[in-house]
C-alpha positions as CSV (number, residue, x, y, z in Angstrom):
1,M,102.7,94.2,-46.9
2,K,101.3,91.9,-49.6
3,A,102.3,88.3,-49.9
4,W,101.1,85.3,-51.9
5,I,100.1,82.6,-49.3
6,L,99.6,78.9,-49.7
7,D,97.6,77.6,-46.7
8,L,98.1,74.0,-47.6
9,P,99.4,72.2,-50.7
10,G,96.5,71.6,-53.1
11,Q,94.7,74.8,-52.0
12,P,94.6,77.9,-54.2
13,L,97.3,80.6,-53.7
14,A,95.9,83.8,-52.2
15,L,97.3,87.4,-52.3
16,R,96.9,88.8,-48.8
17,E,97.9,91.6,-46.5
18,V,100.2,90.2,-43.8
19,A,102.2,91.7,-41.0
20,E,105.8,92.6,-41.7
21,A,108.4,90.5,-39.9
22,T,111.3,91.8,-37.8
23,A,115.0,91.0,-38.4
24,G,116.1,88.8,-35.5
25,A,119.7,87.8,-34.7
26,G,121.6,86.6,-37.7
27,S,118.8,87.5,-40.1
28,V,117.8,90.2,-42.6
29,L,114.7,91.6,-44.2
30,V,114.8,91.9,-48.0
31,R,112.4,93.8,-50.2
32,R,111.8,91.8,-53.3
33,E,112.4,93.1,-56.8
34,A,112.3,90.0,-59.0
35,V,111.5,86.4,-58.5
36,P,112.2,83.7,-61.1
37,L,109.6,80.9,-61.2
38,L,110.4,77.2,-61.5
39,S,108.7,75.4,-64.4
40,Y,107.0,73.0,-61.9
41,T,105.5,75.7,-59.7
42,R,102.0,74.6,-60.5
43,A,102.6,71.0,-59.6
44,Y,104.2,72.2,-56.4
45,V,101.3,74.4,-55.4
46,E,98.9,71.7,-56.1
47,G,100.7,69.3,-53.8
48,R,101.7,66.8,-56.6
49,L,105.4,66.7,-55.6
50,P,106.9,64.4,-53.0
51,Y,108.4,67.4,-51.1
52,A,108.6,68.2,-47.4
53,Y,106.6,71.4,-47.5
54,P,107.1,74.3,-45.0
55,P,104.5,74.5,-42.3
56,G,101.5,76.5,-43.6
57,P,100.3,79.0,-44.2
58,F,103.5,80.1,-46.0
59,S,104.7,82.0,-49.1
60,P,106.4,79.8,-51.7
61,G,109.2,81.0,-53.9
62,T,112.9,80.2,-53.9
63,N,115.4,82.5,-55.6
64,G,115.1,86.2,-56.1
65,I,116.7,89.6,-56.3
66,G,116.0,92.4,-53.8
67,R,117.4,95.0,-51.5
68,V,118.2,94.7,-47.8
69,I,115.9,96.9,-45.7
70,A,116.9,95.8,-42.2
71,I,119.6,93.7,-40.5
72,G,119.5,91.8,-37.2
73,E,122.0,91.6,-34.4
74,G,125.2,89.7,-35.5
75,V,124.9,90.5,-39.2
76,H,128.2,92.1,-40.2
77,H,128.5,92.2,-44.0
78,F,125.2,93.4,-45.3
79,R,123.7,96.9,-45.1
80,P,120.3,98.5,-45.8
81,G,119.9,99.5,-49.4
82,Q,122.3,96.8,-50.7
83,R,121.2,94.8,-53.6
84,V,121.4,91.0,-53.0
85,A,120.5,87.7,-54.6
86,V,118.6,85.2,-52.4
87,N,120.1,81.8,-52.3
88,P,117.4,79.4,-51.0
89,Y,119.8,76.6,-50.3
90,W,120.3,77.0,-46.6
91,V,122.8,74.8,-44.7
92,A,123.3,75.1,-41.0
93,D,126.8,76.5,-40.3
94,E,127.3,74.6,-37.0
95,A,130.4,72.3,-36.8
96,V,128.7,68.9,-37.1
97,A,129.3,66.1,-39.6
98,E,126.0,66.5,-41.4
99,P,124.4,69.9,-40.8
100,A,120.7,70.4,-41.5
101,Q,119.8,71.7,-44.9
102,A,116.7,73.0,-46.7
103,L,115.5,74.9,-49.7
104,L,113.7,77.8,-48.1
105,G,110.3,78.4,-49.6
106,L,110.2,75.0,-51.2
107,T,111.2,71.9,-49.2
108,G,113.1,70.4,-46.4
109,I,116.0,68.2,-47.5
110,S,117.5,66.5,-44.4
111,A,115.5,64.8,-41.8
112,D,116.4,67.5,-39.3
113,S,115.5,70.5,-41.4
114,G,112.1,71.0,-39.7
115,Q,113.3,73.5,-37.2
116,V,114.7,76.0,-39.7
117,M,111.6,75.5,-41.9
118,T,109.5,76.6,-38.9
119,E,111.8,79.6,-38.2
120,F,112.0,80.7,-41.8
121,P,108.9,79.3,-43.5
122,H,108.5,81.9,-46.2
123,G,109.9,82.0,-49.7
124,T,110.3,85.0,-52.0
125,L,106.7,85.5,-53.3
126,R,106.1,88.3,-50.8
127,E,107.0,92.0,-50.8
128,I,109.4,91.6,-47.9
129,V,111.0,88.3,-46.9
130,H,112.7,87.4,-43.6
131,L,115.9,85.2,-44.3
132,P,119.0,84.0,-42.6
133,A,121.9,86.3,-43.5
134,S,123.9,83.3,-44.8
135,T,121.4,82.9,-47.7
136,L,122.2,86.2,-49.2
137,I,124.7,86.9,-52.0
138,P,126.0,90.5,-52.4
139,L,125.5,91.9,-55.9
140,D,127.9,94.9,-55.5
141,G,129.2,95.9,-59.0
142,L,126.1,94.8,-60.8
143,E,123.8,97.8,-60.1
144,Q,123.5,98.5,-63.8
145,Q,121.7,95.2,-64.4
146,P,117.9,95.2,-64.2
147,A,116.5,93.0,-61.4
148,A,114.6,90.8,-63.9
149,R,117.8,90.1,-65.7
150,L,119.7,89.3,-62.5
151,A,116.9,86.9,-61.5
152,T,118.3,84.5,-64.2
153,L,121.3,83.9,-62.0
154,A,119.2,81.2,-60.4
155,K,119.2,79.4,-63.8
156,F,123.0,79.4,-64.0
157,V,124.2,78.8,-60.4
158,I,122.9,75.3,-60.1
159,P,124.7,73.8,-63.1
160,F,127.7,76.1,-62.3
161,G,128.1,74.4,-59.0
162,G,128.0,71.0,-60.6
163,L,130.6,71.9,-63.2
164,R,132.9,73.2,-60.5
165,R,132.3,70.0,-58.4
166,G,133.4,68.1,-61.5
167,R,136.7,70.1,-61.6
168,L,136.1,71.4,-65.1
169,A,139.5,72.7,-66.4
170,A,140.1,75.1,-69.2
171,G,140.7,73.3,-72.5
172,E,138.7,70.2,-71.6
173,T,135.9,68.6,-73.6
174,V,132.5,68.6,-71.8
175,L,129.3,66.8,-72.4
176,I,126.0,68.3,-71.2
177,N,123.1,65.8,-71.1
178,G,119.7,67.5,-70.9
179,A,121.1,70.6,-72.7
180,A,117.7,71.5,-74.2
181,G,116.3,71.9,-70.7
182,Y,116.0,74.9,-68.3
183,F,119.2,74.2,-66.4
184,G,121.0,72.2,-69.0
185,S,121.0,75.0,-71.5
186,A,122.6,77.3,-68.9
187,A,125.2,74.6,-68.2
188,V,126.4,74.8,-71.8
189,L,127.1,78.6,-71.5
190,A,128.6,78.1,-68.0
191,A,131.0,75.5,-69.4
192,L,132.1,77.8,-72.2
193,A,132.7,80.6,-69.7
194,L,134.8,78.3,-67.5
195,G,137.1,77.6,-70.5
196,A,135.8,74.4,-72.0
197,A,137.5,73.9,-75.4
198,R,134.5,71.9,-76.8
199,V,131.0,71.4,-75.4
200,V,128.7,68.7,-76.8
201,A,125.1,69.6,-76.1
202,I,122.9,66.5,-75.9
203,G,119.1,66.4,-76.0
204,R,116.0,65.5,-77.8
205,R,114.8,68.8,-79.2
206,A,116.7,70.3,-82.2
207,E,115.7,73.9,-82.0
208,P,117.1,74.8,-78.5
209,L,120.2,72.8,-79.2
210,Q,120.8,74.7,-82.5
211,R,120.5,78.0,-80.6
212,L,123.2,76.8,-78.2
213,A,125.4,75.9,-81.1
214,A,125.0,79.3,-82.6
215,L,125.9,81.0,-79.3
216,G,128.9,78.7,-78.9
217,Q,130.6,80.2,-82.0
218,G,132.2,77.0,-83.1
219,R,132.9,75.5,-79.7
220,V,129.5,73.8,-79.3
221,D,128.4,70.6,-81.2
222,I,125.0,69.0,-80.8
223,V,123.8,65.5,-80.6
224,L,120.1,64.5,-81.0
225,L,119.4,61.4,-79.0
226,S,117.8,58.4,-80.6
227,G,117.2,56.4,-77.4
228,D,119.5,53.6,-78.4
229,V,122.5,53.6,-76.0
230,E,125.1,52.2,-78.4
231,A,124.0,54.4,-81.3
232,D,123.9,57.5,-79.1
233,T,127.3,56.6,-77.5
234,A,128.8,56.5,-81.0
235,S,127.3,59.8,-82.0
236,I,128.4,61.5,-78.8
237,R,132.0,60.2,-79.0
238,Q,132.2,61.3,-82.6
239,A,131.1,64.8,-81.7
240,A,133.6,64.8,-78.8
241,C,136.4,63.8,-81.1
242,G,136.8,60.5,-79.4
243,G,135.6,61.1,-75.9
244,A,135.1,63.7,-73.2
245,D,137.0,64.7,-70.1
246,L,133.9,65.6,-68.1
247,A,130.2,64.9,-68.5
248,F,127.4,66.8,-66.7
249,D,124.0,65.1,-66.5
250,M,121.0,67.4,-65.9
251,V,118.1,65.3,-67.4
252,G,114.7,66.1,-65.9
253,Q,112.2,63.4,-64.8
254,A,113.6,60.8,-67.3
255,S,111.8,57.5,-67.3
256,D,114.8,55.5,-68.5
257,P,118.6,55.8,-68.0
258,N,119.6,55.5,-71.7
259,S,120.9,59.0,-72.3
260,T,122.8,59.0,-69.0
261,L,124.4,55.7,-69.8
262,A,125.4,56.9,-73.3
263,T,126.9,60.0,-71.7
264,L,128.9,57.9,-69.2
265,K,130.1,55.6,-72.0
266,S,131.3,58.6,-74.0
267,L,133.9,59.6,-71.4
268,R,137.6,59.2,-72.0
269,R,139.7,57.2,-69.6
270,R,139.7,58.9,-66.2
271,G,136.7,60.9,-67.2
272,R,134.2,62.3,-64.6
273,L,130.4,62.3,-64.7
274,V,128.4,64.7,-62.5
275,L,124.8,63.7,-61.7
276,M,122.5,66.6,-61.0
277,G,119.2,65.7,-62.8
278,S,115.9,64.4,-61.6
279,M,115.8,61.0,-63.3
280,Q,113.4,58.6,-61.7
281,A,114.8,55.4,-63.2
282,T,117.5,53.3,-61.7
283,L,121.0,53.8,-63.2
284,P,122.6,50.4,-64.0
285,I,126.3,51.0,-63.6
286,P,128.6,49.0,-65.9
287,Y,130.9,47.8,-63.1
288,G,133.7,46.4,-65.3
289,E,133.8,49.5,-67.6
290,M,134.0,51.8,-64.6
291,L,137.1,49.9,-63.3
292,I,138.9,49.6,-66.7
293,N,138.4,53.2,-67.6
294,N,139.0,54.7,-64.1
295,W,135.7,56.6,-64.5
296,E,134.6,58.8,-61.6
297,L,130.9,59.1,-60.8
298,I,129.9,62.2,-58.7
299,G,126.4,62.8,-57.2
300,H,126.0,66.5,-56.5
301,F,123.3,68.7,-55.0
302,M,123.0,72.4,-55.6
303,Y,126.1,74.7,-55.0
304,T,128.2,76.5,-52.4
305,P,128.3,80.2,-51.7
306,A,131.8,80.1,-53.2
307,D,130.3,78.8,-56.4
308,Y,127.9,81.7,-56.5
309,L,130.6,84.3,-55.9
310,A,132.7,82.7,-58.7
311,L,129.8,82.9,-61.0
312,L,129.4,86.6,-60.3
313,S,133.1,87.1,-61.0
314,L,132.7,85.7,-64.5
315,I,129.7,87.9,-65.1
316,K,131.5,91.0,-63.9
317,A,134.5,90.2,-66.1
318,G,132.3,89.8,-69.2
319,L,133.1,86.1,-69.6
320,L,129.4,85.1,-69.1
321,S,126.4,87.1,-70.2
322,L,122.9,86.8,-68.8
323,D,121.6,88.5,-72.0
324,A,121.4,85.1,-73.7
325,V,118.3,84.2,-71.6
326,E,114.9,85.3,-73.0
327,V,113.1,86.8,-70.0
328,K,109.3,87.2,-69.8
329,T,108.1,89.3,-66.9
330,Y,104.9,89.5,-65.0
331,A,103.6,91.9,-62.3
332,F,103.4,90.6,-58.8
333,A,99.6,90.5,-58.9
334,E,99.8,88.4,-62.1
335,L,101.4,85.4,-60.4
336,E,98.8,82.8,-61.6
337,S,99.4,83.7,-65.3
338,A,103.2,83.7,-64.7
339,I,103.0,80.2,-63.2
340,D,101.2,78.9,-66.3
341,E,103.8,80.6,-68.5
342,A,106.7,79.1,-66.5
343,A,105.4,75.6,-67.3
344,R,105.6,76.3,-71.0
345,R,109.1,77.7,-71.1
346,S,112.4,75.8,-71.2
347,G,115.9,76.1,-72.7
348,L,117.3,79.6,-72.5
349,Q,114.0,81.1,-71.3
350,S,112.9,82.3,-67.9
351,T,109.7,83.6,-66.3
352,V,110.1,86.4,-63.7
353,V,107.6,88.0,-61.4
354,C,108.6,91.6,-60.7
355,L,107.9,94.1,-58.0
356,P,108.6,97.9,-58.3
357,E,112.3,98.6,-57.6
358,L,113.2,101.1,-54.9
359,S,114.4,104.4,-56.2
């Protein structure tokens, strides 16, 4: 089979013929159909990110859509030919206080994730990938959806997990900070699907925010940030009709905490703030305001399998459509061009590398 291989971070990707793996106990083989690319794939390949890379040579790539072609001993709920989504967030299922975790095909997370990264070093940028069965999500009932469209599930499930962790309830007002970004834009649509009465989309770029407002059909208001905490707080509170019940922060690589602080200060009493972004600056917490307002601050990483299944239920019910995302596809051999395109896209856009689907 063919696979894109990274020998070492900083070296060029190479498309090579490699031996096909076998499905051992508790694992599966999945033939890839579509792989969404992260916007920072180029920086990752060039070794410019502070990640715990898998042992090389390896195939990068995180999420994806494919079909099971073989199952190992002890796999009970998947079958050959079944369409599945690959969830790269692997957490050991042993009964310990802090199980090992990793993002397969990308990075180790916990200090003890090295063993699984050695056992499953490869990500989804290969024709057939060997994975733990626990990383697969069944897509039964979504056969009518093209694989490239289903690949955008990866865009939604991360913020979806954060909104559920924040206990979003129907009828609440929700703030989305970083709403013009890749995941923040999906968070707006996910909040609407979960029943938010009003969503305030917060960001620095008007065009993607305006598109979200149009899709919201009267339930989405937008706030363009100025960088001044007090002024932005006033604007957000006004758009939220006095304050919000829940705030979701998905800012990417921010160099200052101003927008996050403005979002926090725009909560109503007993409001919750979920942090899922990649801000590099220190967040100075207003201790007294936190106490007086009974605010809840929640740090959250990724999502659970239950979150993924709940997301699929909303899509099957017609409460959330993947069609709002503009998808640009590339052939498997065109990966280098696709990586460059992924770096240019944001908001409700996605770049997907496709392989021929099985008939």
